[in-house]
C-alpha positions, 0 to 999 in steps of 0.5 A: 814518535819519528826520530829527527832526520839523520845527517847524510853520510859522506861521501854522498853529501859531498857528491850531492852538492859539489862546491861552486856548482849550480846544485851547490848554490841552489842548496846553499840559498834554499829555504831552511825547511827545504835544505835537508830534503833537497840535499837527499834528492840531490844525492840521489841525482848525483848517484844516478848521474854518475851511472849515466856517464857514457864511459861506464860499461852499460851493463854495469850501469844498468845492473846498478840502476836495477838495484836503485829501482828496487831501493826506490820500491823499498823507500816507498814501503818505508824500508830502504837500505841505502844511506840516502834512502834511509836519510829520505825515509827519516824526513818528517813527511816521508810517510805521506809523500809519494816517492813513485816519481823517483822510480820513474826517474830511474826507469828514464835513466835506464832507457837512456843508458840503453842507448835508444835515442829519442825518435821525435822532438816531442818525446824530449819533454816527457823524457826530461820530465821523468828523468829530472822533474819527478825528483824535484816534485818529491823534494817539494812534497817532503817539505810542505803540508799545506794544500796543493793549491799551487801544484799545477804551477809547480808541475809546469815549473819543474817540467820546464826546468827539466827540459832546459837542464836536459838540453843544456846538458846535451849541448855540453856533452853531445860530442862525448856521448856520440863518441860512445855511440849515444845520441843525445838529440831527437833523431827527427831533428837531426835528420831535418838539419842534415846532421850525421853521426860523424858531425856529432863526434867531430872535433869542430862542429860543422856549420849546420850542427852549430846552427842546430845547437844555437837553436837548442840554446834558444829553446833551453833559454825559453824553458828556463824563462818558462820555469821562472814564470810558472812558479806561483808567487806564493811558492817562490820563497819556499822553493827559491832553489828552483829559481836559482837553478833556472837563473844559473842555467840560463847564464851558463848556456853560452859556456864562454867561461870555464866553471873553474874560473874564479871570476865566473864562480863569483858571478854565480854566487852573486846571481844565486844570492840575489835570485834567492833574496828577491824570491824570499822578499816576493812571498 
């Protein structure tokens, strides 16, 4: 008989859902049956996100990600050694869950750390999906034993959410990425917009870069809306954390308030709560 799921150890728990972040609100208002698996997946994403920091030595980050890739193979075989891996392996449905999307996410992170930019805009969706959508799929499969009659809708939802989150993150961090020699945006789009490396690292974005960034914000907003529309009605209550992430992501795209602002956090709390409550009532 499988033992009850273990409690996720610190500091992984705190890093998984930092207070007042979108991840925190989505976890706080998630369905009760999803919270443990979601916490474990968020913990993995937090560890990998830290390794994507451009300020970290690339060789060190790649070495650590190589270890994480091996750990995901151990998780697939039921013998992980890391506290997060052991936590996920203790989930009731771990034995019947395909963890391979987590390996794909590690591989996508490794490619990003290597500094090889996306050559074409059409590659962005696939890269974002491997990096972010796969883990959401694993979290969903860890919490449901019913037939996958809505799987196609869920896949469209998390793919759109992944693309939106990638774009939102790139918009927020592109300048720092550029100063460390990384390009967050597809090369063909930058060339078409006449954007040079110096523009990306400039303290003040030139007009043509500002125009491109605004186009990206619109695309990200469309992806967030598409994620909401794609999630099947019968899944909205159980997977309401995805709707919360989409609602908060769309709200924060403009970036007109600092995340540390108390008024800003209160609005995030209210938006997360109302989004989750509405989703639960729709089911």
